[in-house]
VOPAGU-2260 file (C-alpha; in pm, 1 decimal, decimal comma):
REM VOPAGU-2260
SITE   aa  ch    i         X         Y         Z
SITE  MET   A    0     656,9    1698,0     929,7
SITE  ARG   A    1     705,9    1469,7    1227,2
SITE  GLN   A    2     961,2    1707,2    1379,0
SITE  CYS   A    3     718,6    1996,6    1336,8
SITE  HIS   A    4     447,8    1791,2    1503,8
SITE  ARG   A    5     679,6    1708,2    1795,0
SITE  ARG   A    6     764,4    2077,0    1846,5
SITE  ALA   A    7     391,8    2144,3    1900,9
SITE  PRO   A    8     371,5    2494,6    1749,2
SITE  PHE   A    9       5,2    2503,2    1849,6
SITE  LEU   A   10    -199,8    2290,5    2082,4
SITE  PHE   A   11    -529,0    2191,1    1921,5
SITE  PHE   A   12    -529,5    1894,9    1681,5
SITE  ASN   A   13    -155,1    1926,2    1622,6
SITE  GLY   A   14    -108,5    1563,9    1509,9
SITE  ASN   A   15    -409,1    1564,3    1280,0
SITE  THR   A   16    -301,0    1888,7    1115,4
SITE  PHE   A   17      47,9    1769,3    1030,0
SITE  ALA   A   18     -76,5    1423,0     931,7
SITE  ASP   A   19    -319,3    1584,6     685,8
SITE  VAL   A   20     -45,7    1801,7     534,3
SITE  ALA   A   21     170,5    1488,9     498,5
SITE  ARG   A   22    -122,1    1306,6     331,0
SITE  GLN   A   23    -157,1    1582,7      72,0
SITE  ILE   A   24     216,2    1591,3      -3,1
SITE  THR   A   25     224,6    1211,7     -27,5
SITE  ALA   A   26     -73,7    1214,0    -265,8
SITE  ALA   A   27     117,5    1448,6    -496,4
SITE  LEU   A   28     443,1    1251,3    -474,7
SITE  PHE   A   29     276,7     915,7    -541,0
SITE  ALA   A   30      18,8    1037,4    -794,9
SITE  ASP   A   31     124,3     772,3   -1047,5
SITE  LEU   A   32      23,6     484,6    -816,0
SITE  PRO   A   33    -322,2     331,1    -848,2
SITE  THR   A   34    -576,5     488,4    -611,6
SITE  VAL   A   35    -588,3     196,0    -367,8
SITE  ARG   A   36    -210,7     184,2    -325,7
SITE  ARG   A   37    -181,7     564,5    -305,8
SITE  ARG   A   38    -433,4     566,5     -19,0
SITE  GLU   A   39    -234,1     299,0     164,1
SITE  VAL   A   40      85,3     504,2     126,5
SITE  MET   A   41     -92,7     819,5     245,4
SITE  SER   A   42    -226,5     635,4     548,6
SITE  ALA   A   43     114,5     490,6     640,8
SITE  VAL   A   44     283,7     831,7     617,3
SITE  ALA   A   45       8,9    1001,6     819,0
SITE  HIS   A   46      31,8     736,9    1091,8
SITE  TYR   A   47     408,5     784,8    1107,6
SITE  ILE   A   48     372,7    1163,4    1137,7
SITE  ALA   A   49     113,0    1124,1    1413,7
SITE  GLY   A   50     353,3     895,5    1601,5
SITE  VAL   A   51     154,7     571,4    1592,9
SITE  LEU   A   52     374,1     391,5    1336,0
SITE  PRO   A   53     752,0     347,1    1370,9
SITE  TRP   A   54     990,9     451,4    1092,0
SITE  ALA   A   55    1090,7      96,4     993,1
SITE  ALA   A   56     729,0     -14,2     957,8
SITE  MET   A   57     642,9     289,0     744,2
SITE  VAL   A   58     942,4     230,8     515,6
SITE  GLY   A   59     848,5    -135,7     481,0
SITE  ILE   A   60     493,6     -44,5     382,5
SITE  LEU   A   61     614,0     214,9     130,8
SITE  GLU   A   62     860,4     -25,4     -29,2
SITE  SER   A   63     603,4    -303,0     -52,0
SITE  ILE   A   64     334,6     -80,6    -203,8
SITE  SER   A   65     569,3      99,0    -441,2
SITE  GLU   A   66     690,6    -220,1    -608,1
SITE  THR   A   67     619,4    -227,1    -977,4
SITE  ALA   A   68     353,5    -472,8   -1078,0
SITE  ASP   A   69     586,2    -710,1   -1259,9
SITE  LEU   A   70     385,1   -1018,5   -1178,0
SITE  LYS   A   71     395,8   -1334,8   -1388,0
SITE  ALA   A   72     248,2   -1683,6   -1386,0
SITE  GLY   A   73     373,8   -1889,7   -1093,6
SITE  ASP   A   74     437,3   -1593,0    -859,7
SITE  ARG   A   75     297,8   -1619,4    -506,6
SITE  VAL   A   76      65,3   -1326,8    -428,5
SITE  LYS   A   77    -163,2   -1201,6    -154,8
SITE  THR   A   78    -429,7    -935,3    -132,2
SITE  LEU   A   79    -314,4    -597,1      -2,8
SITE  ARG   A   80    -450,9    -668,2     343,2
SITE  GLY   A   81    -313,9   -1022,4     335,7
SITE  SER   A   82    -649,9   -1193,0     383,7
SITE  LEU   A   83    -613,1   -1418,0      76,0
SITE  ARG   A   84    -301,5   -1585,9     -60,6
SITE  GLY   A   85    -242,0   -1785,0    -374,7
SITE  VAL   A   86     -51,3   -1825,8    -699,8
SITE  ILE   A   87     -86,1   -1650,5   -1036,2
SITE  VAL   A   88    -219,6   -1877,6   -1310,0
SITE  ARG   A   89    -183,0   -1632,3   -1600,0
SITE  VAL   A   90    -171,9   -1263,5   -1690,5
SITE  LEU   A   91    -426,2   -1151,1   -1947,3
SITE  GLU   A   92    -344,4    -910,9   -2232,4
SITE  ASP   A   93    -551,6    -633,4   -2071,3
SITE  GLY   A   94    -336,0    -657,2   -1756,4
SITE  ARG   A   95    -578,9    -843,6   -1534,7
SITE  ILE   A   96    -440,3   -1131,6   -1334,2
SITE  ILE   A   97    -598,2   -1475,2   -1305,2
SITE  TRP   A   98    -492,2   -1639,2    -980,7
SITE  LYS   A   99    -587,0   -1937,1    -767,7
SITE  HIS   A  100    -657,4   -1887,6    -399,3
SITE  ASP   A  101    -483,1   -2148,1    -179,0
SITE  GLY   A  102    -726,1   -2431,2    -118,4
SITE  ALA   A  103    -988,3   -2304,0    -365,4
SITE  ALA   A  104   -1112,8   -2492,6    -669,4
SITE  GLY   A  105   -1187,2   -2193,1    -893,3
SITE  ASP   A  106    -977,4   -1910,3   -1031,2
SITE  LEU   A  107   -1007,0   -1544,9    -932,1
SITE  ALA   A  108    -954,8   -1238,1   -1151,6
SITE  ALA   A  109    -788,2    -926,7   -1010,8
SITE  LEU   A  110    -625,7    -603,3   -1113,6
SITE  PRO   A  111    -250,7    -599,6   -1047,8
SITE  GLU   A  112    -284,4    -308,4    -804,9
SITE  SER   A  113    -503,8    -519,0    -575,2
SITE  LEU   A  114    -230,8    -783,0    -523,0
SITE  CYS   A  115     125,2    -783,2    -394,9
SITE  ARG   A  116     397,8   -1045,0    -377,0
SITE  ASP   A  117     377,5   -1296,0     -96,8
SITE  ASP   A  118     723,5   -1353,5      46,8
């Protein structure tokens, strides 16, 4: 898709057109991901196609988002945007995660798709 965009087969909105096609293909390929993560993947691919995100950054985003949610108590996690960081306290039977934000007194509950590992 990026090569097609670079060849500029037509002039008006060339980048947006190919980025949208890439978004739709990505949505189909990553249909099994939770909605929030699928949107992040679609955005990363579209930005790469449009030329505003380098290959290495896109691959890093895809690998990070595509990780299976195999989180357990004691794992360091962060929100998808990285605004909060903390440690998992426990994983409930229904799949929700109870975690403690660094420096906070109380616990937070989250769905596994809203957190990723903090390296």
